C-alpha positions in Angstrom: 51.6 46.6 21.5 54.5 48.3 20.6 52.7 51.4 20.2 51.2 50.9 24.0 54.9 50.9 24.8 55.9 54.0 22.8 52.9 55.7 24.6 53.3 54.8 28.2 57.6 55.5 27.7 56.2 58.7 26.3 54.2 59.6 29.3 56.5 58.4 31.8 59.1 60.7 30.3 56.6 63.7 30.3 55.8 62.8 34.1 59.1 63.1 34.8 60.4 66.2 33.2 57.5 67.7 34.9 58.2 66.6 38.4 61.5 67.6 37.8 60.1 71.2 36.5 58.6 71.3 40.1 61.1 69.7 42.2 64.6 69.9 40.6 64.8 72.4 37.7 68.7 71.7 37.5 68.1 68.2 36.4 65.1 69.1 34.0 67.4 71.3 32.3 70.4 68.8 31.9 67.9 66.5 30.3 66.4 69.0 28.1 70.0 70.3 26.8 71.6 66.5 27.0 74.1 67.9 29.2 75.6 65.0 31.5 77.8 66.2 35.0 81.1 65.3 35.6 82.1 65.0 38.9 86.2 65.5 40.2 87.1 63.2 42.9 90.2 64.7 45.2 92.2 62.3 46.8 94.9 64.8 48.0 95.5 68.4 47.1 97.9 71.2 48.2 97.3 73.2 51.3 97.1 76.7 50.1 96.0 77.9 53.1 99.7 78.8 55.0 103.0 79.5 53.3 103.9 75.2 54.4 102.0 74.3 51.1 101.8 71.1 52.1 100.2 67.7 50.4 96.7 67.0 52.1 95.5 63.9 52.5 93.1 63.6 55.1 89.3 63.0 52.8 87.8 66.2 55.2 90.8 68.2 54.9 90.9 67.8 51.3 87.1 68.9 50.9 87.6 72.0 53.3 90.5 72.9 51.5 88.9 72.5 47.8 86.1 74.5 49.2 88.1 77.6 50.7 89.8 77.5 47.2 86.8 78.0 45.0 85.6 80.5 47.3 88.6 82.6 47.6 88.5 82.4 43.2 84.8 83.0 43.1 84.7 85.7 46.1 81.9 83.7 47.3 81.4 82.0 50.6 79.4 78.8 51.1 79.6 76.8 54.7 79.4 73.2 53.9 
């Protein structure tokens, strides 16, 4: 009984890894190297797009400013 459970668990894990290899390689790599993703949630940020440098609290404004900041820092452009 325990052996069957172990074999079924291994089979399920292998199928999941193969599916991730095909559909989502980032998840597969995270799993292989035991990397956990951490997400930061910002509820406010400083507006760096003008000289006023006010505090942004609207979720859409925070998202846009964060996107603009990282595009400028990394020199890439991604449209959301």
